[in-house]
C-alpha positions, 0 to 999 in steps of 0.5 A: 812652734807648731800651730797645730799638731795632730797625729797621722797614721805612721807610714814608717812601716812602708818600704823606704823606696816607696816614700819620697818628699816634695817641697811645694811653694804656692803663690797667688790668693792662698792666704786668708782663704782657708788654704792651710787647714785645707792642706792639713786635711788633705794631707791627713786624708792621704796619709802624708806627713810633713808641714805647711807654712805661711810665708810673706805672701806664699804657702810653703809645703813639705810633703812626704809619702808614697808616690801615688798619694803625693800625686793625688795630693798635688792634683787635689791642691787645685781640684779641691781647693777652697772656693776663693783660693787661686794658687799658682805653683812657684816650685815643686821639687824633690827634696830629702826625706825628713823624720816626720810621724805626722803633718802639722801647720807651722807658725808663719815666717817672714821671707824676703824672697817670697812672692807676696799676694795681699788678700782682698776683702770678702763678702759674708759666706752662706755658712756664716749668714746661716749662723747669723740668723740662727737664734740658737747659735752663739753668734746670732745677730753678731755684726762681725761674724766671719770665717776663713771664707769671708770677712775683711782682709785688705782693709784691716791688714797693717803688715804681712804675713797675714796673721791676727797680730798684723791686723787691726783685730790685734787689740781684741783678745780672743775668748776661750771659745773663739780661741778653740775654734781659731786653733783647730785646723778642722774648724772653718775658723782656723786662723780666720784672723778677724774671728771674734764674738760678742764676748771678745770682738768689736761692737757697735755704737749709735748716736744722733741728735736725740740719743747721745750715745748707745754702746750695745750691738742690739740697741744700736741696730734697733735705733738705726732701723728706727731712724731709717724708718723715720726717713733719717739719713745715717752714716754707717761704718762698713768694711772699707769706709762709711756709707750714707744710707736712707730709705730708697723708697722714700723721696723725702729721705732721698731728697734730704740726703741730696739737699744736705750733701749736696748732690743734686742729681748724681745717681745713688747706689742701692743695697737690697736685702738678700735673705739666705737662699733667696738673695733676689727675692726683693730686688726682683720687685724693683729692677730687671735682672738677668741670670747673668746679672744675678751671678755677677752680683753674687760674686765674692766682691759683691760689686755695684752693677748698673741695671734697668729700673722696672716700670712703675718701680717703688724706688724713689725717682730721685735715686737716678733722676732722668736715667734708666738705670740704677746701681745696685748691690747686695749686702756684703757684711754681716752688719749690712745683712742685719740692717737690710733683713730687718728693714726689708726694703732697699737702702741708699748706700752711697759713699760717705765723703766730701764730693770727689774725695776718698770715702771716710773711715774714721769715726771722728772724721765722719762726725766732724765732716758730715755732721751737716748731712747725717742725722745719726751715726752707726759706728763700730770700733774695728779700725779700718786700716785703709779705705776701699770704695765699692767697685762699680760695673756696667754691662756693655756688649753682654759683659760687665765692664769695670767703671771703678775697681774697689773693695773685694777686688783690690789690690788687683794683681796682674801678671805683666807681658814683660819684666821690669828692670827696676820697680816703678810707680805709675801715679795716674791722672787727675780724675778717678785716680788709682796708682799702680805699683810694679816690679819684675813681671808683676803689677798691683792696682790700688783701690779708687782714690778719686779726684785729686783736687783736695788735700785729703785726696792727696793724703790718701794718694800718698798713704796708698803709695806707702801702703802698697810698697810696705805690704809688697816689700817693694821700693819704687825706684822710678815714677811714671806720670801724665805728660800734663804738668798741671795735674796734682799727680804730675806735680807730686811726681816731680817733687820726688827725688827719683827719675820721672817718665812722662806718658801722654794721656791717650797713649796710656789709654791705648796701652791699657786697651792693648793689654786686654787684647792679648795680641802681638799685632798692631791695633787701632784704639779709639780713645774718646774722653773729656780731656787729655794733653796731646803731643801737639800741646792741645787737648786731645780726646777724640783720637784713634791711635794706631800701633802698640805700646811705645809706638802709637801714631795718631791716625784719626781725630775730629775737627778741633774747636776752642772751649771758652772757659777751659775746664769750666766746660766740664761742669757747664755744657752750654759752654761747649754748645756755644763753642761749636756754634761760634765755630760754625758762625751760628748765633748762640741763643738757645732758649734753655740757655738764656740764664747765661745771656749776660755773660755771652758777649764778653765770653765770645770776645775772649773766645775770639781772642783765644783767651782761656779758650784752649783748643780741643778735639774732645768727643766728651765736650761734643757730647756736652754740646749736644746735651745742651743744644738738645735742651737736656742739660745746660749745667751739670751737677756731676761729671758726665751728667749731660752725656748720661742723660742724653744717652738715656733718651736714645731710642731707635738708631735708624738715622744718621748724618754722614760726617765728612772725613778728610785726611790731614797730615796723615790723620783722618779728621771727621767734621761734626758740622752737619751733625751740630746743624741737625741738632739745631733743628728743633722740629725733632724730639729730644729722643730723635736728636739723641738717637741721631747723635749716637748713631752718627758718631758710631758710623763716623767711628766705623768710617775712620776704622775702615780708613785706618784699615786700608792704610795699615792693614790693621783689623783689630779695634779696641776702645778706651776713655770714659765716653765708651762707658756709654752703652748705646754708643759702644754697642752700636759701634761694636755691632757695626765694626763686627759686621764689617769684619773687624775684631773688636775688644773691650776691657774686662779688667781695667776701667775704660775711664781715667781709673785705668790710666795708671796701669796704661802708663805702666804698660806704655813704659814697659814696652818702651823699656823693652825696645 
């Protein structure tokens, strides 16, 4: 059956010798971006005949005509492609001429041999935004307006090929007006699968403690805006899940959200109004934005970017307490635009979830699980097939670096530097979890799943694994997991009836970094984070590894110390402070930590006996110790709070403490003792202490890199691990290294933190397989 068939100029009057036919197969981002109608119009303009068809992830084209016109056609496929299309040619070959008098679009076809690519969720394009705000347009103020250049994709696809019947829009039957647009290849809504209008599509509903239920778009929006203006906290359903939203300029509203969730101090993301043609008119009043920042925020995924707050900003100080930066984003759905344009002020837009778990997506779940947090609920009845949290970036060394990949970017599809013998699944670590599915020379990284300590996280983890294998028609035959047997992901892997390969945590970090270096040479990677199981059975986290995937050697580290309470130290930085003091034989009696004085004698006894006090080389825990000793943070309400607040205090990095460097068993071990003793000197300000700490670690890193270069003649340096999300430390280290002649690389695609572990596990496995 033909989806679209319109006569083209007949070319049969040309000499048959001037006519030939080509079969072109394109993979990549070619579905859900208006590619077929683009091909149709291009063929029409060039007086060509044949057909175009969606298969499982590819677009197949049969094109006939003159040599000159087909040459123009193949060139224009790339030169004039839709803005969001990213085509890759799989085949382009001569085929037999068939009898066609026109060019048409065929029904989609399933093909097991196709190279599947799953379309990602997109922002609201300017054309639709213009219609949304045009009172004469039939989709004026319709909260689900979209076209082939915008709207949800991944979060509503139930299976491929990407056709309406295979999405959560299947239950909404098109009205005659929408169907006419949907079937017209010259219309920008031709096969825009989520297309609808107020007469036939999804709708909003609203409820709170005072209003039982409103089932009307206009009234639901009105009540939501009234509630936000009254300092209420609302749970609002978006594309990949719910947000908790409130007035970002109202401290009362923000504190209400914090107290109810509870979320004492963890930074909250903000969404700014972005009027058509003036997207930064309001944001510019609150935050400092460079032209690079603005270009990044305007990309199709509409990510969150950490930027500096302006002095005396009207944003509530409770948005990101004791920090200089705030995470901001622009509206990416029509519902967001309608809310923000009417509200005219920035809104907090934080993930609606139980802390650490994946974002909630079901109407009934949000009311049940977050009824104690939200004063009201703005729902809609378009089902979210799978969650996708917002992506988060921070600019480090003049480039936005991913801290979390998510909606609009996932599934993140990557071409591998090797070819796998069997499909494999890498299941990541315990924190900030993602999974990576890989086969042949392709890898697909999932959206952010989160911390793996809850039942729901495990459920979403398992569903994500099933989803990716179903969408890409791939069945993983082997599993890769972390070497730490206590991780939820490792325990899950060992319960599957499949071969399991274990990868050490920091080898995975180093391998992910190696991939982004795009080199065949040996490199050194500094892998600094909170904790990770090392080859000697201790907790590594302050290492430099030398080599390449499949052949890493520990080349540098720091003096180890024992952490009283083990994992508890991540939430209680004072434990790390106690550990380094006791290690040095110094009494631990810091005035700001005396709330815990009654626990200290028993804790110290346990520490002496090494009971529940594992050995570590963690730079992350050393940062915690510094934060506590400087009086910045003794007890953390969120992961990394102490180091983040310590970083915010760093100013001029013009002094440092030289740390002794000793070669022990082939490994350059830095001794932090002089630095800790300096931090115990309370005559310096917190800012001076923070600057001293950061600069001293950067100098230490340089010294270790020099020593490794002398031993191995290796000049390439990279970083991986959550510590290197610290802008002050990382930029200082890069500057020092480059001035010393090193080539330095920092990730642009893969998160530095544990969200990059699953991909790193795959790279490590793949290189070992090739050996």
